[in-house]
Each structure stands twice: as C-alpha cells, then as structure tokens.
C-alpha positions as CSV (number, residue, x, y, z in Angstrom):
1,M,70.7,-64.8,22.8
2,P,72.6,-63.3,25.6
3,F,72.6,-59.5,25.9
4,V,76.1,-58.1,26.1
5,M,76.7,-54.6,27.7
6,M,79.9,-52.7,27.3
7,V,80.3,-49.7,29.7
8,I,82.7,-46.9,28.6
9,L,83.8,-44.3,31.2
10,A,85.6,-41.0,30.7
11,G,86.9,-38.8,33.5
12,I,86.4,-35.1,32.8
13,A,89.5,-35.6,33.9
14,H,104.4,-8.3,49.1
15,L,111.7,2.8,56.9
16,H,114.0,4.7,55.4
17,S,113.7,7.4,52.8
18,G,116.0,9.3,50.5
19,E,117.4,8.5,47.1
20,D,121.0,8.4,48.3
21,Y,120.1,5.8,51.0
22,L,118.1,3.7,48.5
23,S,120.8,3.6,45.9
24,S,123.6,2.7,48.4
25,V,124.7,-0.9,48.8
26,S,123.0,-2.5,51.8
27,T,123.7,-5.8,53.4
28,D,121.0,-7.4,55.5
29,R,121.0,-10.7,57.3
30,I,117.7,-12.4,56.7
31,N,117.2,-15.9,58.0
32,G,120.9,-16.6,57.8
33,V,121.4,-15.3,54.3
34,F,123.6,-12.2,53.8
35,R,122.3,-10.2,50.9
36,A,124.2,-7.3,49.1
37,E,123.4,-5.3,46.1
38,D,122.5,-7.4,43.1
39,R,124.7,-7.3,40.0
40,M,123.2,-8.2,36.7
41,D,126.4,-9.9,35.6
42,E,126.5,-12.2,38.7
43,I,123.4,-14.3,39.0
44,R,123.4,-16.3,42.2
45,T,120.7,-18.3,43.7
46,F,119.1,-17.2,47.1
47,D,116.2,-19.3,48.4
48,Y,114.2,-17.4,51.1
49,G,112.0,-20.3,51.9
50,M,111.8,-21.1,55.6
51,D,112.0,-24.7,56.7
52,D,110.3,-23.8,60.0
53,S,107.5,-21.7,58.5
54,P,104.0,-22.5,59.6
55,G,102.5,-25.2,57.4
56,D,98.9,-24.0,57.7
57,R,99.1,-20.9,55.6
58,P,100.5,-19.6,52.3
59,R,104.3,-19.2,52.4
60,I,107.5,-18.8,50.5
61,E,109.1,-22.0,49.1
62,S,111.7,-22.4,46.4
63,N,111.5,-18.6,45.8
64,T,107.8,-18.5,44.9
65,L,104.6,-18.3,46.8
66,V,102.9,-21.6,47.6
67,G,99.7,-22.6,49.3
68,S,99.3,-24.0,52.8
69,D,99.9,-27.5,51.4
70,G,103.2,-26.5,49.7
71,A,101.7,-26.5,46.2
72,R,102.4,-23.6,43.8
73,L,99.6,-21.2,43.3
74,R,97.7,-21.6,40.1
75,G,94.5,-19.6,39.4
76,G,92.5,-16.8,37.8
77,T,91.1,-13.5,38.8
78,F,87.8,-12.1,40.0
79,W,87.1,-8.4,39.1
80,L,85.5,-6.4,41.9
81,Y,84.7,-3.2,40.0
82,G,81.7,-1.3,41.4
83,W,80.8,-0.1,37.9
84,I,80.8,-3.7,36.5
85,S,78.6,-5.3,39.1
86,S,77.9,-8.3,36.9
87,K,81.4,-9.5,37.6
88,T,80.8,-9.3,41.3
89,T,77.6,-11.3,41.0
90,W,79.5,-13.9,38.9
91,A,82.3,-14.2,41.5
92,L,79.7,-14.8,44.3
93,S,77.9,-17.5,42.3
94,D,78.6,-21.2,42.3
95,N,79.7,-21.4,38.6
96,P,83.3,-20.0,38.8
97,W,84.0,-22.1,42.0
98,Q,82.9,-25.2,40.2
99,A,85.2,-24.4,37.3
100,I,88.1,-23.8,39.8
101,K,87.4,-27.2,41.4
102,E,87.1,-29.1,38.1
103,S,90.3,-27.6,36.7
104,K,92.2,-28.3,40.0
105,L,93.1,-24.6,40.4
106,N,94.0,-23.6,44.0
107,A,94.1,-19.8,44.0
108,V,92.1,-16.7,43.0
109,R,93.3,-13.1,42.7
110,I,90.6,-10.6,43.7
111,A,91.2,-7.3,41.9
112,C,89.7,-4.6,44.2
113,A,89.4,-1.5,42.1
114,Y,89.0,0.8,45.0
115,R,88.9,4.2,43.3
116,P,86.9,6.7,45.3
117,E,87.1,9.3,42.6
118,K,85.1,7.2,40.2
119,A,81.4,7.0,39.9
120,S,79.8,3.8,41.2
121,N,83.0,2.8,43.0
122,Y,82.5,0.4,45.9
123,S,83.0,1.8,49.3
124,L,85.3,0.1,51.8
125,D,82.1,-1.1,53.6
126,Q,80.9,-2.7,50.4
127,Y,84.3,-4.3,49.7
128,E,84.3,-5.7,53.2
129,L,80.9,-7.4,52.7
130,I,82.0,-8.9,49.3
131,L,85.5,-9.9,50.4
132,D,84.2,-11.6,53.5
133,Q,82.0,-13.9,51.4
134,L,84.7,-14.7,48.9
135,V,87.4,-15.4,51.5
136,D,85.0,-17.7,53.4
137,R,84.0,-19.5,50.2
138,A,87.6,-19.9,49.2
139,E,88.5,-21.3,52.6
140,D,85.7,-23.9,52.2
141,E,87.0,-24.8,48.8
142,G,90.7,-25.0,49.9
143,V,91.6,-22.0,47.7
144,T,94.1,-19.3,48.5
145,V,92.9,-15.7,48.0
146,V,95.3,-12.9,46.8
147,I,93.7,-9.6,47.7
148,D,94.9,-7.1,45.2
149,Y,94.6,-3.3,45.6
150,H,93.9,-2.4,42.0
151,P,94.0,1.3,41.2
152,A,93.9,2.5,37.6
153,P,96.8,0.6,35.9
154,G,99.9,2.6,35.6
155,L,98.4,5.7,37.2
156,Y,99.0,5.1,41.0
157,Y,102.3,6.9,40.6
158,N,103.0,8.5,37.2
159,V,106.6,9.2,36.6
160,F,105.8,11.4,33.7
161,G,103.7,13.7,35.9
162,N,100.6,13.5,33.7
163,T,98.3,13.0,36.6
164,G,99.9,15.6,38.9
165,S,101.3,15.2,42.4
166,D,97.8,15.7,44.0
167,T,96.6,12.5,42.3
168,Y,99.6,10.5,43.7
169,E,99.0,11.9,47.2
170,N,95.4,10.9,47.0
171,N,96.3,7.4,45.7
172,K,98.7,7.0,48.6
173,L,95.8,7.9,51.0
174,H,93.5,5.4,49.3
175,A,96.0,2.6,49.5
176,R,96.6,3.2,53.2
177,A,92.9,3.4,53.9
178,F,92.4,0.1,52.0
179,W,95.2,-1.8,53.7
180,S,94.6,-0.4,57.2
181,R,91.1,-1.9,56.9
182,F,91.8,-5.2,55.3
183,A,95.2,-6.2,56.6
184,S,93.7,-5.9,60.1
185,R,90.5,-7.7,59.1
186,Y,92.2,-10.7,57.5
187,K,95.3,-11.0,59.7
188,D,94.3,-14.3,61.2
189,R,93.0,-16.0,58.0
190,N,95.0,-18.9,56.8
191,N,94.2,-18.6,53.1
192,V,95.0,-15.0,52.3
193,V,97.9,-13.1,50.6
194,F,98.1,-9.3,50.2
195,E,99.2,-7.7,46.9
196,L,100.0,-4.1,47.8
197,V,99.5,-2.1,44.5
198,N,98.8,-3.4,41.0
199,E,101.0,-1.9,38.2
200,P,101.7,1.4,40.0
201,V,103.6,2.9,37.1
202,F,104.1,2.3,33.3
203,D,106.0,0.8,32.0
204,G,109.0,-1.0,33.4
205,P,111.3,-1.4,36.4
206,N,113.4,1.6,35.5
207,D,110.3,3.8,36.0
208,Y,110.2,2.8,39.7
209,T,111.7,5.9,41.3
210,A,113.2,6.2,44.8
211,E,110.0,8.0,45.9
212,L,107.9,5.1,44.8
213,L,110.2,2.5,46.4
214,V,109.9,4.4,49.7
215,D,106.1,4.2,49.3
216,F,106.2,0.5,48.9
217,Q,108.4,0.1,52.0
218,E,105.9,2.1,54.0
219,L,102.9,0.1,52.7
220,W,104.7,-3.2,53.3
221,Q,105.5,-2.1,56.9
222,L,101.9,-1.1,57.5
223,C,100.5,-4.4,56.4
224,H,103.3,-6.4,58.1
225,N,102.7,-4.7,61.4
226,L,99.0,-5.3,61.2
227,A,99.2,-8.9,59.9
228,P,102.8,-10.2,60.5
229,E,102.0,-13.8,59.3
230,I,100.3,-12.9,56.0
231,P,102.6,-13.1,52.9
232,I,102.8,-9.9,50.9
233,I,103.4,-9.3,47.2
234,L,105.0,-5.9,46.2
235,L,106.2,-3.9,43.2
236,T,104.0,-5.8,40.7
237,Y,105.6,-4.7,37.5
238,C,103.4,-4.5,34.4
239,Q,106.2,-6.0,32.5
240,V,109.7,-7.1,33.3
241,G,111.8,-4.6,31.4
242,N,112.9,-3.8,27.9
243,H,116.1,-1.8,27.9
244,A,119.0,-4.3,27.6
245,S,121.7,-1.7,28.3
246,D,120.0,-0.4,31.4
247,P,120.7,-2.5,34.5
248,S,118.0,-0.6,36.4
249,D,115.4,-2.0,34.1
250,W,115.8,-5.5,35.6
251,P,113.1,-6.4,38.3
252,A,115.7,-7.8,40.7
253,N,117.6,-4.5,40.6
254,K,114.7,-2.5,42.0
255,A,113.9,-5.2,44.6
256,S,117.5,-5.0,45.8
257,Q,117.0,-1.3,46.6
258,L,114.1,-1.9,49.0
259,V,115.1,-1.6,52.7
260,G,113.6,-3.5,55.7
261,I,111.7,-6.2,53.8
262,D,111.5,-9.6,55.2
263,W,111.9,-11.8,52.1
264,T,110.8,-14.9,54.0
265,K,107.3,-13.5,53.9
266,T,107.4,-11.4,50.7
267,A,107.4,-12.0,47.0
268,V,108.0,-9.7,44.0
269,G,105.0,-9.5,41.7
270,F,105.3,-9.2,38.0
271,H,103.3,-9.5,34.8
272,S,104.5,-11.0,31.6
273,Y,102.9,-8.5,29.1
274,W,104.8,-7.4,26.0
275,R,108.0,-9.4,26.5
276,D,109.1,-12.5,24.6
277,S,111.9,-13.8,26.8
278,S,111.9,-15.1,30.4
279,A,115.6,-14.1,31.0
280,R,114.7,-11.3,33.5
281,I,112.1,-13.5,35.2
282,V,114.7,-16.3,35.7
283,D,117.2,-13.7,37.0
284,L,114.5,-12.4,39.5
285,K,113.6,-15.9,40.8
286,S,117.3,-16.7,41.3
287,K,117.5,-13.7,43.8
288,Y,114.0,-13.1,45.2
289,P,110.7,-14.9,45.7
290,C,108.3,-14.0,42.9
291,I,104.9,-14.7,41.4
292,N,103.3,-13.8,38.1
293,T,100.0,-12.2,39.1
294,E,98.7,-11.3,35.7
295,F,98.8,-12.2,32.0
296,M,96.2,-13.0,29.4
297,T,95.5,-15.5,26.8
298,H,97.9,-15.1,23.8
299,A,96.2,-13.3,20.9
300,N,98.8,-13.1,18.2
301,G,100.8,-10.2,19.5
302,G,99.5,-7.0,21.1
303,E,99.9,-7.1,24.9
304,M,100.7,-10.8,24.9
305,K,103.6,-12.4,23.0
306,E,104.9,-15.9,22.9
307,M,107.6,-16.1,25.6
308,D,110.4,-18.5,25.0
309,G,108.2,-20.0,22.4
310,Y,105.3,-20.6,24.8
311,E,102.0,-19.3,23.7
312,H,100.4,-19.9,27.2
313,H,102.4,-18.2,29.9
314,G,101.0,-20.3,32.7
315,T,102.6,-23.3,31.0
316,L,105.9,-21.5,30.9
317,M,105.6,-20.5,34.6
318,E,105.1,-24.2,35.4
319,T,108.4,-25.0,33.7
320,L,110.1,-22.2,35.7
321,G,108.7,-23.2,39.0
322,I,106.8,-20.0,39.5
323,S,103.2,-19.5,40.8
324,W,100.8,-17.8,38.5
325,L,97.4,-16.1,38.3
326,Q,95.8,-15.5,34.9
327,W,93.6,-12.4,34.2
328,D,91.0,-13.7,31.8
329,I,90.0,-17.3,32.6
330,I,87.4,-17.2,35.4
331,D,86.2,-13.6,35.5
332,R,82.9,-14.3,33.6
333,V,81.1,-17.2,32.0
334,E,82.4,-16.2,28.6
335,S,86.0,-16.7,29.8
336,L,85.6,-20.4,30.7
337,P,86.4,-21.7,27.3
338,K,89.8,-20.0,27.7
339,L,90.3,-21.9,30.9
340,E,89.7,-25.1,29.1
341,V,92.3,-24.2,26.5
342,V,94.8,-23.3,29.2
343,I,94.3,-26.6,31.0
344,A,94.6,-28.5,27.8
345,D,97.9,-26.9,27.0
346,L,99.3,-27.7,30.4
347,K,98.4,-31.3,29.9
348,D,99.7,-31.4,26.4
349,K,103.1,-30.0,27.5
350,G,103.2,-32.5,30.4
351,V,103.3,-29.9,33.2
352,Y,99.7,-30.3,34.6
353,W,100.1,-30.7,38.3
354,V,97.5,-33.4,38.7
355,D,98.4,-37.0,37.9
356,T,95.3,-37.8,36.0
357,E,94.1,-41.4,36.5
358,P,91.3,-43.1,34.7
359,P,88.0,-43.9,36.3
360,V,87.6,-47.3,37.9
361,L,84.5,-49.5,37.2
362,A,83.4,-51.9,39.9
363,P,83.4,-55.5,38.7
364,I,80.2,-56.5,37.0
365,G,80.7,-60.1,36.2
366,P,79.0,-62.0,33.3
367,K,75.3,-61.4,32.8
368,S,72.9,-63.5,30.6
369,I,69.2,-63.7,30.2
370,P,66.8,-65.5,27.9
371,A,66.2,-63.9,24.5
372,G,63.6,-61.3,24.4
373,Q,63.9,-60.2,28.0
374,Q,65.4,-57.0,29.4
375,L,68.5,-57.0,31.5
376,H,68.6,-54.7,34.5
377,F,71.6,-54.2,36.8
378,Q,73.4,-51.4,38.7
379,I,76.9,-50.3,37.9
380,N,79.2,-48.3,40.1
381,A,82.4,-46.4,39.3
382,S,84.8,-44.0,41.0
383,D,87.4,-41.5,39.8
384,P,90.7,-41.2,41.8
385,D,90.9,-37.5,40.8
386,D,87.3,-36.8,41.8
387,D,86.5,-35.9,38.2
388,P,82.9,-36.1,36.9
389,I,82.2,-39.5,35.4
390,T,80.2,-40.0,32.1
391,Y,78.6,-43.4,31.5
392,S,77.8,-44.8,28.0
393,A,76.8,-48.2,26.9
394,T,76.4,-50.2,23.7
395,G,74.7,-53.5,23.4
396,G,73.5,-56.1,20.9
C-alpha cells in the first residue's frame, strides 16, 4: 500500500555651576522647541526627535532612543567586572549572541565596573581590549551597544556623606578618565551609545543635588565634545521617585534643571526598581527622551514589583513606547531561561515586535511506491523570520 508521509514544521519562532543658577527658570531653544521649567501639574508633550538626524546610527525618536533602523532598543546586559571574569568570557563567546539573535533583540548594555580601588579591577587598557571585541561583534550582528560606566551602585555621589568627599572626588576622576578614553575611541562608531554614570546616588530624583547635576553637565559636555554624534544617556535614576508631595522627586524635574544639554542627542536613563506605578515615567517621556536601562525579572516583591499590573517591565515599556534593557537575561547561561519567559510574555501580551510567520514547506506532491519498498525524497522549508526549523514526520 502507498506510504503516506506528513511533515510538521515549527518555527522556534546621555557649563554652568551654582545652585541658584540651576534652580532658576531657564528657557532654551532646542531644534525649534522652546523649553521652560517643568511643572508637575502641567504635563505637555515635547518630542525632541530630529527629522533630519542621520539614519545610520542610534538616535532620538518619539522621545526614546532607537537604533539606526528606527526600531526601539530591546536587550539585556553584559557584566564586565574584573573580579567576575567568567561573565566576560561568556560575553565574548558565541552563546549569548545566538540568544540575542534568536530572540530578535537589537541592543546590549555593557556594564563597565571600572573601580580602580577594587582588587582585580580591569584597567582601562583591559577594558579597551574587551570593548573593541564586543563593539565589533555587535556591529556584525546589527546590535546597538550601550557602554555604561558602572561604579558601585549609589556610591558615586553619596548625599548622606557616608563615603566622604574624597571618594566622590576620586569617582569624578575615574569617570573622566573612562570617558576621555572611550568617547574618543568610539566617536565614529555607528552602533554605540554612552551611558554616563549608573545609579550615582540612592535613592530617588530628590537626592540629585545641584553639585551632582553640575557634574553630569560637565561629563555630558566632555563626551559630546569628543563624540558629537553619539547619543548620551544621563542621570540614570535607580528608581523614579517615591515622595508624592515632593515635586523635586519626579525625574523630569531634575532633568529640567540641567543646563546646556542637547536633547536631540540625549536621553534620561531610569530604572524601574521598587515602584508599582508608571505615572512618573509617563510624565518623563512626555517632556524628555528617556530609556529604561535596568530592571530585573519580577520575584514576588523585593526590588521588583508589578508595575501597572505588569509583572514583566519590558512588556510594560513596550506599551509605553520606551526602549529597555534588562539586567538579568543574557549575562550568563543560567539567565537564558529568564529570557525565554520574557519573550513569551511579550508575545502573550501582543507587544512582541516581530510579526511571527509560520515556516513554509516547499511543495512535495503525491508520492507512492509498491508495498514493502522504502520511500526516499528530499524536503525543503524556509522560515520568513529566519527562525530555526524543526522537522518531524509520521507515516503508516
């Protein structure tokens, strides 16, 4: 009797100083937009995207950072900590890049924990060697790299004085040494973004003093002078504020006090730890470009809470039109199952950015042979999304 074969396919489918100056109302004309001091009771929409901006590098569009193709940035983080060399080895291997490709991510944040005071810290020469390899690999893969200067979280500038003024002065020197080197080195790369300082202070926007804001202005000017076309992320709040009665505890309020920033090439960085409402994020995006550069997988409270009912903050960022980079999905092999969960949630909520299409099997046509003989023929299939294809067959 004829042998019938059924083939089933599945697609694994960011200079002026002085507190009085900073706190005064300033009006700047940037790309045709007049901007005055923000008021928390008057939320207006300002879009700093430039219609004539170069199309071959990351840029600001719709008040968030996008890649050279105009797509919002979605990705994870590599940890370059000299004392955890295994994570560097992982970042330089093929495995995370394959996971990035299969998940259709288009960005990676590289957390450079340059801390000269710490044993086993990477030197700037070592960082250069590693970053060169990662930036080159990312370019080959069509991935945007966010180079993040990552001092000890919350301790770059300590408003409570626990670390002493000498520590802050040393950190300022480290930041300037880091960015003098790497802003100059990567100024002509088309797949690079600079994130000036990760979580400089704990714990919210109201802890960003006039002194710290001046420091950010100076760092921004340093990088912008060395690499005028590279987008910059600044401020990078560890969380977006907690004190409802304090207007200074809103991210947009502190951004409004910065002077001399070109917002057509700059975004405010924030993290979504500890908070359960996106109200301050929505307010920020209505006034300044922004990007969520860190959050983790929700773990029933602790640092991460459901926000607006969303367990996965990347999914929420998609609904808000904000680019995002998660902390714990590609940093080591043990994190990859979290990445699968994140992608599944994005698809389940209908906000995954890839229009998944099923694989296509080339026509086979009817096949028949005499009873007792074997049937041999070749089958071919393709997947419109370039997902891996799995073949299976049943017969009788």
